[in-house]
C-alpha positions in Angstrom: 12.2 36.6 156.9 13.8 38.4 153.9 12.1 39.3 150.8 8.7 40.9 150.1 5.4 39.5 151.6 2.0 39.2 150.3 -0.2 41.3 152.5 -3.6 41.7 150.7 -5.6 40.1 148.1 -8.0 41.0 145.4 -10.7 38.5 144.2 -12.9 38.4 141.2 -16.7 37.9 141.4 -16.3 34.3 141.8 -14.1 34.7 144.8 -10.8 33.6 143.2 -7.8 35.6 143.9 -6.6 37.4 140.8 -3.8 39.6 142.3 -2.0 40.5 145.5 -0.6 43.6 147.2 2.9 43.1 148.4 4.6 44.6 151.5 6.3 47.0 149.2 2.9 48.4 148.0 3.1 46.7 144.5 -0.2 45.2 143.1 0.8 42.1 141.1 -1.1 39.6 139.3 -1.5 35.9 140.7 0.7 34.7 137.8 3.5 37.4 138.5 3.3 36.5 142.3 3.9 32.9 141.3 6.9 33.8 139.2 8.3 36.1 141.9 7.9 33.1 144.6 9.8 30.9 142.2 12.5 33.5 141.8 12.8 34.1 145.5 11.7 37.7 145.5 8.5 37.0 147.4 8.9 34.8 150.6 6.4 33.3 153.1 4.6 31.5 150.3 5.2 28.1 148.8 4.1 26.6 145.4 2.0 23.5 145.7 0.7 21.2 143.1 -2.9 20.1 142.8 -3.9 16.5 141.8 -4.2 17.5 138.1 -0.6 19.0 138.2 -1.8 22.7 138.2 0.5 24.8 140.5 -1.0 27.1 143.1 0.2 29.4 145.8 -0.3 28.6 149.5 0.9 30.8 152.5 3.7 29.2 154.6 2.7 30.8 157.9 -1.1 31.0 157.9 -3.8 28.5 156.9 -5.1 30.4 154.0 -5.0 33.7 152.0 -8.5 34.2 153.5 -6.6 35.7 156.5 -5.4 38.6 154.4 -7.3 41.8 153.8 -9.0 42.8 150.6 -6.9 45.2 148.4 -10.0 47.3 147.5 
């Protein structure tokens, strides 16, 4: 698989993912990760759409981001 991968997550106090660490060591926001997935920079992740039309990220190879370690 080519491209950077998401390897860790950072969550807020509500448990929502607010940023990711990439395989290159960069810490990027959820929004930037979504843009980079769209641009093909980050691979192994797809963009899905909720019933209300809101886009969200989902890992392609695992069941959820819960399997990734915490950044901090």
